[in-house]
C-alpha positions in Angstrom: 42.1 -24.0 -9.3 39.9 -21.3 -8.1 38.7 -22.2 -4.5 35.2 -20.9 -5.0 34.8 -23.2 -8.0 36.4 -26.0 -6.1 34.0 -25.6 -3.3 31.0 -25.7 -5.7 32.3 -29.0 -7.0 32.8 -30.3 -3.6 29.2 -29.4 -2.8 27.9 -31.2 -6.0 30.0 -34.3 -5.1 28.6 -34.5 -1.6 25.1 -34.1 -2.9 25.6 -37.1 -5.3 25.9 -39.3 -2.2 22.3 -38.4 -1.1 21.1 -40.7 -3.8 22.8 -43.3 -5.9 25.5 -43.0 -8.6 28.3 -44.7 -10.3 31.8 -43.5 -10.1 34.2 -44.6 -12.9 37.9 -44.4 -12.2 40.2 -42.8 -14.6 44.0 -43.2 -15.1 44.8 -40.2 -17.2 43.2 -36.9 -18.7 41.9 -38.7 -21.8 40.1 -41.4 -19.9 38.7 -38.9 -17.4 37.5 -36.7 -20.3 36.0 -39.8 -22.0 34.0 -40.6 -18.9 32.8 -37.1 -18.6 31.6 -37.1 -22.2 29.7 -40.4 -21.5 27.7 -38.4 -18.8 29.1 -39.5 -15.5 28.7 -36.8 -12.8 31.9 -37.3 -11.1 35.2 -39.2 -11.6 37.6 -41.1 -9.3 41.2 -42.0 -10.0 42.7 -45.6 -9.9 46.0 -45.8 -8.2 46.8 -49.1 -10.1 45.8 -47.6 -13.4 48.0 -44.5 -12.9 51.0 -46.5 -11.7 50.9 -49.2 -14.4 50.4 -46.6 -17.1 53.6 -44.8 -16.0 55.7 -48.1 -15.7 55.3 -48.7 -12.0 53.6 -51.4 -10.0 50.6 -50.4 -7.8 51.8 -48.8 -4.6 55.2 -47.9 -6.0 54.2 -44.8 -7.9 56.1 -41.7 -6.7 53.8 -39.3 -5.1 54.8 -36.3 -7.3 54.1 -38.2 -10.4 50.6 -39.3 -9.2 50.0 -35.7 -8.2 50.9 -34.5 -11.7 48.3 -36.9 -13.1 45.7 -35.6 -10.8 46.4 -32.1 -11.8 46.0 -33.0 -15.5 42.7 -34.8 -14.9 41.3 -31.9 -12.8 42.3 -29.4 -15.5 40.8 -31.5 -18.2 37.2 -32.2 -16.9 34.6 -29.9 -15.4 33.1 -32.5 -13.0 34.4 -33.4 -9.4 37.5 -35.6 -9.1 38.1 -37.8 -6.1 41.6 -39.3 -5.6 42.8 -42.7 -4.7 45.3 -42.0 -1.9 46.1 -45.7 -1.2 47.1 -45.7 2.4 48.0 -42.0 2.6 51.3 -41.6 0.9 53.1 -41.1 4.4 54.6 -43.0 7.2 52.9 -40.8 9.9 49.5 -39.1 10.2 51.2 -35.7 9.7 52.9 -36.9 6.5 49.6 -38.2 5.3 48.0 -34.9 6.0 50.7 -33.1 4.0 50.1 -35.3 1.0 46.4 -34.8 1.3 46.9 -31.0 1.4 48.8 -31.3 -1.9 45.9 -33.2 -3.5 43.4 -30.6 -2.3 45.6 -27.9 -3.9 45.6 -29.9 -7.0 41.8 -29.6 -7.1 40.5 -32.8 -5.5 37.0 -32.8 -4.0 37.5 -36.1 -2.2 39.9 -38.9 -1.4 40.1 -42.7 -0.7 42.1 -43.8 2.2 42.6 -47.5 2.9 43.4 -49.5 6.0 45.8 -52.1 4.4 49.1 -52.0 2.6 47.6 -54.4 0.0 49.6 -57.4 1.3 46.9 -59.9 1.3 48.8 -62.1 3.8 49.2 -59.2 6.3 46.7 -58.0 8.8 44.8 -54.7 8.4 46.3 -51.6 10.0 45.3 -51.2 13.6 42.1 -49.3 14.1 43.5 -46.4 16.2 46.2 -45.9 13.6 43.6 -45.4 10.8 41.3 -43.4 13.0 44.2 -41.0 13.6 44.8 -40.6 9.9 41.3 -39.9 9.2 41.0 -37.4 12.1 44.1 -35.5 11.0 42.7 -35.3 7.4 39.5 -34.0 8.8 41.2 -31.5 10.9 43.3 -30.4 7.8 40.0 -29.8 5.9 38.6 -27.8 8.7 41.7 -25.7 8.9 41.7 -25.0 5.2 37.9 -24.2 5.3 37.6 -27.1 2.8 35.4 -30.1 4.0 37.1 -32.6 1.9 35.0 -35.8 1.3 36.7 -38.7 3.0 35.9 -42.2 1.7 37.3 -44.6 4.3 38.2 -48.1 2.6 38.0 -51.2 4.7 39.9 -54.2 3.2 38.6 -57.0 5.4 37.0 -58.7 2.4 40.3 -58.7 0.5 43.0 -59.8 2.8 43.5 -63.6 3.1 44.6 -63.3 6.8 41.0 -62.4 7.8 38.8 -65.5 8.4 35.7 -65.3 6.1 33.4 -65.8 9.1 34.7 -62.7 10.8 34.9 -60.2 7.8 31.4 -58.6 8.2 31.8 -58.1 12.0 35.3 -56.6 11.4 33.9 -54.4 8.7 31.1 -53.0 10.8 33.5 -52.4 13.8 35.9 -50.5 11.6 33.0 -48.6 9.8 31.8 -47.2 13.1 35.4 -46.3 14.2 36.1 -44.5 10.9 32.9 -42.6 10.8 33.5 -41.4 14.4 36.9 -40.3 13.3 35.4 -38.1 10.4 34.8 -40.3 7.4 32.0 -39.3 5.2 31.5 -42.7 3.4 32.6 -46.3 3.9 34.1 -48.2 1.0 34.1 -52.0 1.2 35.7 -53.6 -1.9 35.1 -57.3 -2.2 31.7 -57.5 -0.4 29.3 -59.4 -2.6 26.8 -61.3 -0.7 23.3 -59.5 -0.6 22.9 -60.6 3.1 26.3 -59.0 4.1 25.4 -55.8 2.1 21.9 -55.7 3.8 23.5 -56.1 7.2 26.2 -53.5 6.6 23.5 -51.0 5.4 21.4 -51.6 8.5 24.4 -51.2 10.9 25.9 -48.0 9.6 24.3 -44.6 8.9 26.7 -43.0 6.4 26.8 -43.6 2.7 28.3 -46.9 1.5 30.6 -47.4 -1.5 31.1 -50.9 -3.1 33.2 -52.0 -6.1 31.9 -53.2 -9.4 33.2 -56.7 -10.3 32.4 -60.3 -11.1 29.7 -61.7 -8.7 28.4 -58.4 -7.6 24.6 -57.6 -7.7 23.5 -55.3 -10.4 23.5 -51.7 -10.1 19.6 -51.7 -9.7 19.8 -54.4 -7.0 22.5 -52.3 -5.2 20.5 -49.1 -5.3 17.5 -51.0 -3.9 19.7 -52.2 -1.1 20.4 -48.7 -0.1 24.0 -48.3 -1.6 24.9 -44.8 -2.5 28.0 -45.4 -4.7 29.6 -48.0 -7.0 33.2 -47.6 -8.0 34.8 -49.3 -11.0 38.3 -49.4 -9.6 41.0 -50.5 -12.0 38.4 -52.4 -14.1 38.2 -50.0 -17.0 41.9 -49.7 -17.2 42.5 -53.5 -17.2 39.7 -53.8 -19.9 41.5 -51.2 -21.9 44.8 -53.1 -21.7 43.0 -56.4 -22.6 41.6 -54.9 -25.7 45.1 -53.8 -26.6 46.3 -57.3 -26.0 43.7 -58.8 -28.3 44.3 -56.2 -30.9 48.0 -57.1 -30.9 47.4 -60.7 -31.1 45.0 -60.3 -33.9 47.5 -58.2 -35.9 50.4 -60.6 -35.4 48.5 -63.9 -35.7 45.9 -63.0 -38.4 47.2 -60.0 -40.1 43.9 -58.3 -39.7 42.9 -55.1 -37.9 39.4 -55.6 -36.8 39.9 -54.8 -33.1 41.8 -51.6 -34.1 39.3 -50.3 -36.7 35.9 -51.4 -35.5 33.7 -49.0 -33.7 36.5 -46.6 -32.7 36.9 -42.9 -32.5 38.2 -41.2 -35.6 41.2 -39.0 -35.5 39.0 -35.8 -35.6 37.1 -37.3 -32.7 40.3 -37.7 -30.8 41.2 -34.1 -31.5 38.0 -33.0 -30.0 38.4 -34.6 -26.5 39.9 -31.6 -24.9 37.9 -29.2 -22.6 36.7 -27.0 -25.4 36.2 -29.6 -28.1 32.6 -30.6 -27.5 
C-alpha cells in the first residue's frame, strides 16, 4: 500500500476516537466489504473468526496465514483496518515488534494487543512484560514515521483467576501502565456494569473500547457514558455460522430452504461486492 494513503487512513482512524463509533470485526475480504457497504467508517479483524474460518482454533492460526487475510481485507476496502494481534505473535518484545512491522506493511492502521494468553484459569501477563511490548511497538512506529494506533486490551474481566471484587482496580492499574507505555486506547472486554464503566471513564484519560455482547448497555448509553468505541469481536462471525447451522438443519429436517432464500443477496449482488462494484 502507498504509505501516503496509509497515513491518511491512520489520521482518519485516530480522529474517529475523538467521538463515538462502532467497529465491526471482519474475518475475510467479503465480510469486510459488506461492513464497508453498510456504512461503517473503519473495520477491525477478529482473530477467532479468521482462525476458525481457516480450520484452526483461536490462537493457533499461523501468523503468515493471518497476515495474508489482513492483506486481502486491506486491498478490498477503502476504510481503515485495525488488526487483532492477540498477544503479539511473538515470544519476546522484539519478535512482537517484527510481527507488528509486517502488519503495518500489510496496510494496518492499528492493532489490538492483549495481556493474557486466553487461558481463563491462568493469571494475566505481568504488567512490566506488557508495558515492554507496548513500548517496543510504539518505538517501532516512531522509527517508521508511522504512529500506529495501539489498542491495549485488558482481560481482567474475562479470566476466572481474577476475583470479581478486584477486577476494576486491576483494570485501572493496568490502564494507567499501558497508557504510560504508549497505548492510544484501552480495551476492556467483559466489563458490563454501568458503575464500573463510569469509574473507568473517570479514572483514565485516553479513549475506551468495550465489547458488544449480552448484558451490555445500549450504544446510546455507552456513548453517554463517554465510551469512544464499541467492537463486535467474533460476534458477527458466530452469528453467521449460527445461521448456516439453522439453514442446514432446516434443509435436512424439513426439506425447505427458507433460511437460504429469504432476504439474501442475489448472485448479481454477490458479484458486485468487489472494490469497483458499487
